C-alpha positions as CSV (number, residue, x, y, z in Angstrom):
1,X,-0.2,-0.2,-0.2
2,X,0.9,3.5,-0.2
3,X,2.7,5.6,2.5
4,X,2.4,9.3,2.7
5,X,5.3,11.5,3.9
6,X,4.6,15.0,4.7
7,X,8.0,17.5,4.8
8,X,9.5,14.5,2.6
9,X,11.9,17.0,1.0
10,X,13.0,18.1,4.2
11,X,15.5,16.8,6.8
12,X,13.9,13.8,8.5
13,X,11.1,13.3,6.0
14,X,13.9,12.8,3.5
15,X,15.7,10.4,5.6
16,X,12.7,8.8,6.1
17,X,11.9,8.0,2.7
18,X,15.4,6.7,1.9
19,X,15.2,4.5,4.7
20,X,11.8,3.0,3.6
21,X,13.6,2.7,0.0
22,X,16.2,0.5,1.4
23,X,13.4,-1.8,2.9
24,X,12.0,-2.0,-0.6
25,X,9.0,0.5,-0.4
26,X,8.7,2.7,-3.2
27,X,5.2,3.5,-3.2
28,X,5.3,6.7,-1.8
29,X,3.5,10.1,-1.7
30,X,6.1,12.6,-1.0
31,X,4.4,15.8,-0.1
32,X,6.3,19.0,0.7
33,X,6.5,22.8,-0.3
34,X,9.3,23.4,-2.8
35,X,9.4,27.4,-2.6
36,X,12.9,27.0,-1.8
37,X,13.4,24.7,-4.5
38,X,17.0,23.5,-3.3
39,X,15.4,21.0,-1.0
40,X,14.7,18.9,-4.0
41,X,18.1,17.5,-3.7
42,X,17.6,15.5,-0.5
43,X,15.0,13.4,-2.7
44,X,17.2,13.1,-5.8
45,X,18.4,9.3,-4.9
46,X,15.0,8.4,-3.6
47,X,12.2,6.5,-5.3
48,X,8.8,8.1,-4.8
49,X,5.5,7.1,-6.7
50,X,4.5,10.8,-6.7
51,X,5.0,14.2,-5.3
52,X,2.4,16.9,-4.2
53,X,2.8,20.4,-3.5
54,X,1.8,20.9,0.3
55,X,-1.5,23.3,-0.7
56,X,-2.4,21.1,-3.5
57,X,-2.3,18.0,-0.9
58,X,-4.2,20.1,1.6
59,X,-6.7,21.0,-0.9
60,X,-7.2,17.2,-2.1
61,X,-7.5,16.1,1.4
62,X,-10.6,18.8,2.1
63,X,-11.9,17.3,-1.2
64,X,-11.6,13.6,-0.2
65,X,-9.5,13.3,-3.5
66,X,-6.9,11.2,-1.8
67,X,-6.8,7.7,-1.7
68,X,-6.5,5.6,1.5
69,X,-2.7,5.3,2.4
70,X,-1.3,2.4,5.1
71,X,0.1,5.3,7.1
72,X,0.7,9.0,7.0
73,X,4.2,10.3,8.5
74,X,3.6,13.7,9.0
75,X,7.2,15.3,9.0
76,X,6.0,18.8,7.5
77,X,6.5,21.8,9.4
78,X,8.1,25.3,9.7
79,X,10.9,24.7,12.1
80,X,12.2,27.9,12.5
81,X,12.5,28.8,16.3
82,X,13.1,32.4,15.7
83,X,10.2,33.1,13.3
84,X,8.0,35.9,14.4
85,X,4.8,35.3,12.0
86,X,2.4,33.5,14.5
87,X,-0.5,33.5,11.9
88,X,1.7,31.6,9.6
89,X,3.2,29.3,12.2
90,X,-0.2,28.2,13.8
91,X,-1.7,27.6,10.3
92,X,1.3,25.9,8.9
93,X,1.9,23.5,12.2
94,X,-1.3,23.3,13.8
95,X,-3.9,23.8,11.3
96,X,-2.6,21.5,8.7
97,X,-1.8,19.0,11.1
98,X,-5.3,19.1,12.6
99,X,-6.7,18.9,9.0
100,X,-4.6,15.4,8.5
101,X,-5.6,14.2,12.0
102,X,-9.2,14.4,11.2
103,X,-8.4,13.0,7.7
104,X,-6.9,9.8,9.2
105,X,-9.3,9.5,11.8
106,X,-12.1,9.4,9.3
107,X,-10.4,7.0,7.3
108,X,-8.8,4.7,9.9
109,X,-5.4,5.3,8.7
110,X,-2.3,5.6,11.5
111,X,-0.8,8.9,11.8
112,X,2.5,9.6,13.2
113,X,3.8,13.0,13.5
114,X,6.8,15.5,14.3
115,X,6.4,17.3,17.6
116,X,9.3,19.0,19.4
117,X,11.4,19.0,22.4
118,X,11.1,22.8,22.2
119,X,7.6,22.4,24.0
120,X,9.7,22.0,27.4
121,X,11.3,25.5,27.2
122,X,13.9,26.0,29.8
123,X,13.5,22.6,31.5
124,X,14.4,21.6,33.7
125,X,12.4,18.2,33.4
126,X,12.0,16.7,30.2
127,X,9.3,14.0,30.8
128,X,6.2,13.8,28.5
129,X,3.7,15.8,31.1
130,X,1.9,18.8,31.0
131,X,3.6,20.6,34.0
132,X,6.9,20.4,32.3
133,X,5.7,22.2,29.2
134,X,6.7,25.8,28.8
135,X,7.1,26.6,25.2
136,X,9.6,29.8,24.8
137,X,8.3,30.8,21.2
138,X,5.6,30.5,18.7
139,X,7.3,27.1,17.1
140,X,7.1,25.6,20.6
141,X,3.8,26.7,21.1
142,X,2.2,25.7,17.8
143,X,3.5,22.1,18.7
144,X,2.6,22.4,22.0
145,X,-1.4,22.9,21.2
146,X,-1.2,20.5,18.6
147,X,0.0,17.9,20.9
148,X,-2.6,19.2,23.4
149,X,-5.3,18.4,20.7
150,X,-3.9,14.8,20.5
151,X,-3.9,14.0,24.2
152,X,-7.7,15.2,24.4
153,X,-8.6,12.5,21.6
154,X,-6.1,9.3,22.9
155,X,-9.3,7.6,24.5
156,X,-11.2,7.9,21.3
157,X,-9.3,7.1,18.5
158,X,-10.2,5.1,15.5
159,X,-6.4,4.7,14.6
160,X,-3.4,5.1,16.3
161,X,-2.0,8.5,16.5
162,X,1.6,9.1,17.5
163,X,3.5,12.0,18.2
164,X,7.4,12.2,18.6
165,X,9.1,15.0,20.2
166,X,12.7,15.0,18.7
167,X,15.2,16.6,20.7
168,X,18.6,18.0,18.9
169,X,18.5,15.9,15.6
170,X,21.5,15.8,13.3
171,X,22.8,14.5,10.3
172,X,22.5,14.0,6.4
173,X,20.2,16.0,4.4
174,X,20.0,19.1,6.6
175,X,22.2,21.6,4.4
176,X,18.8,23.5,3.3
177,X,17.9,24.3,6.5
178,X,20.9,27.0,6.9
179,X,20.9,28.8,10.0
180,X,18.3,26.1,11.6
181,X,20.7,23.4,10.7
182,X,22.1,21.4,13.5
183,X,25.4,22.5,15.5
184,X,27.6,19.5,14.0
185,X,26.8,20.6,10.5
186,X,27.9,24.2,11.3
187,X,31.0,23.1,13.0
188,X,31.9,21.1,10.0
189,X,31.4,24.3,7.6
190,X,33.5,26.8,10.2
191,X,36.4,24.3,10.5
192,X,36.5,23.5,6.7
193,X,36.1,27.5,6.3
194,X,38.2,28.8,8.7
195,X,40.3,25.9,10.6
196,X,38.4,26.3,14.0
197,X,35.0,25.7,15.4
198,X,33.4,28.4,17.7
199,X,31.2,27.9,20.7
200,X,29.7,30.0,23.3
201,X,31.5,31.0,26.6
202,X,30.4,29.7,29.6
203,X,26.9,30.6,30.8
204,X,23.9,29.2,33.1
205,X,26.7,28.1,35.2
206,X,28.4,25.9,32.8
207,X,31.9,26.3,31.8
208,X,33.1,27.2,28.2
209,X,31.3,25.1,25.6
210,X,29.9,22.8,28.5
211,X,26.3,23.5,28.0
212,X,24.5,20.6,27.4
213,X,21.8,18.8,24.7
214,X,20.4,15.8,24.1
215,X,22.0,15.2,20.2
216,X,20.4,12.2,18.5
217,X,21.5,11.2,14.9
218,X,18.5,11.2,12.1
219,X,18.8,7.5,11.8
220,X,17.8,6.8,15.3
221,X,15.1,9.5,14.8
222,X,13.9,7.7,11.9
223,X,14.1,4.0,13.5
224,X,11.7,5.3,16.1
225,X,9.2,6.3,13.4
226,X,9.3,3.0,11.9
227,X,9.1,1.2,15.4
228,X,5.7,2.7,15.6
229,X,4.7,1.7,12.4
230,X,5.2,-1.7,13.5
231,X,4.0,-1.4,17.0
232,X,1.6,1.8,17.0
233,X,1.2,2.3,20.4
234,X,-0.9,5.5,20.6
235,X,0.8,8.8,22.6
236,X,3.3,11.5,22.8
237,X,6.9,10.4,23.1
238,X,10.5,12.0,23.6
239,X,12.7,10.9,20.8
240,X,16.6,11.4,22.2
241,X,19.4,9.7,23.4
242,X,18.6,9.8,27.1
243,X,22.0,11.4,27.3
244,X,23.1,15.1,27.5
245,X,26.4,15.9,26.2
246,X,28.2,19.3,26.0
247,X,28.7,21.1,22.8
248,X,32.5,20.5,23.3
249,X,32.0,17.1,22.6
250,X,30.1,17.8,19.2
251,X,32.9,20.3,18.3
252,X,35.7,18.1,19.1
253,X,34.1,14.9,17.0
254,X,34.1,17.4,14.3
255,X,37.6,18.4,14.6
256,X,38.9,14.9,15.1
257,X,36.9,13.5,12.4
258,X,38.4,15.8,9.6
259,X,41.9,15.5,11.3
260,X,41.5,11.7,10.7
261,X,40.5,12.3,7.4
262,X,43.9,14.3,7.0
263,X,46.1,11.6,8.2
264,X,46.2,13.8,11.5
265,X,45.9,11.9,15.3
266,X,43.0,12.7,17.2
267,X,43.4,15.4,20.1
268,X,42.4,16.0,23.5
269,X,40.0,18.8,24.1
270,X,42.3,20.9,26.3
271,X,44.9,20.3,23.3
272,X,42.2,21.6,20.6
273,X,41.8,24.7,22.2
274,X,45.4,25.1,23.1
275,X,45.9,24.8,19.3
276,X,43.1,27.4,18.5
277,X,40.9,24.4,16.9
278,X,37.9,25.3,19.0
279,X,37.4,28.8,20.2
280,X,34.9,30.3,22.8
281,X,33.0,33.6,21.8
282,X,30.7,35.7,24.1
283,X,27.3,34.2,24.8
284,X,25.1,36.7,23.3
285,X,22.8,39.0,25.5
286,X,19.7,38.4,22.9
287,X,19.9,34.7,23.8
288,X,19.6,35.1,27.8
289,X,16.4,33.5,29.4
290,X,15.6,32.0,25.6
291,X,18.2,29.3,25.5
292,X,18.2,25.7,26.6
293,X,21.7,25.3,28.2
294,X,20.9,21.7,29.0
295,X,18.1,19.3,27.7
296,X,18.0,15.3,28.2
297,X,15.1,13.3,26.8
298,X,13.5,10.9,29.6
299,X,12.7,8.0,27.6
300,X,10.7,5.8,30.2
301,X,7.9,6.1,27.7
302,X,9.6,4.9,24.8
303,X,11.3,2.4,26.2
304,X,7.9,1.1,28.0
305,X,6.7,1.0,24.3
306,X,9.1,-1.4,23.7
307,X,11.5,0.6,21.7
308,X,14.9,-1.0,22.9
309,X,17.4,0.0,20.3
310,X,20.7,1.9,21.4
311,X,21.3,5.4,20.4
312,X,24.3,6.6,18.9
313,X,26.6,8.8,21.0
314,X,27.5,12.3,19.8
315,X,31.3,10.9,19.2
316,X,29.6,8.1,17.2
317,X,26.9,9.7,15.4
318,X,29.0,12.9,14.8
319,X,31.7,10.9,13.2
320,X,29.5,9.4,10.8
321,X,27.8,12.5,9.8
322,X,31.3,14.2,9.0
323,X,32.2,11.4,6.9
324,X,29.1,11.6,5.0
325,X,29.5,15.0,4.6
326,X,32.9,14.9,3.4
327,X,31.9,11.8,0.7
328,X,28.9,14.0,-0.3
329,X,30.7,17.3,-0.8
């Protein structure tokens, strides 16, 4: 049967399409908005049955002009946390998602959608509970509102609905995100351009570069999507590694992988800093009160649902990603 992937030319969506292809699945309807056309490159090595523009797809859904798929993976969203157009954000991330939710429920189609760890704001708790959710920007608020609608419906579903709260995802096929691309991507580009990686000086009680996030490789995020396709336990789940690692780890893994590809030995953090390969810059005043200095996914619900696969560490995942970037330059 057909699989629908929205946001299919985007970061996680394109990786999901590629993984489905690897499993022998090509009957995929890819939905996206190619106003920024360069995203098409993410799908060049993928096999799909058809491509639909997002607005055309919404119109077809509203008119009942789409055949019933096996499942909908709704990865499409505006993910710009700095965006200020609230009307667009709520239409694109809330209303569009609600239209698909209603359609999937009417046709008894499983629905797996992208939520975000941004709903937790500054933390410090990152379990899937209402009391922990304090969104700081309109992007996070749009995700929070849709999660709330899903929660109210969990007791009366006609088909499974699974929300996945992605933490800091990095990996192949994200170049089109530009300033919203991952730290690992920006570190790679900085080192190739300037011979060094830049991190924030100490803040929020952390030393230089020791602010911590839960960084998850996109392959692991895709694996969670496919797990819930096979075992569709309705609910909202965190998707991270369950390990907070410092930005220094990301920077050092980037530097050492690039050094390795040039035949140079790895360095410890102190030596990389001493040699000017990692540089610390002043923490921006504009980010104070708006910056997640620590995130760490509570994976209790994900593990209880049966997902036991280990997640790549920063050292493993960033090394693999840098190798991919070099091979696809």
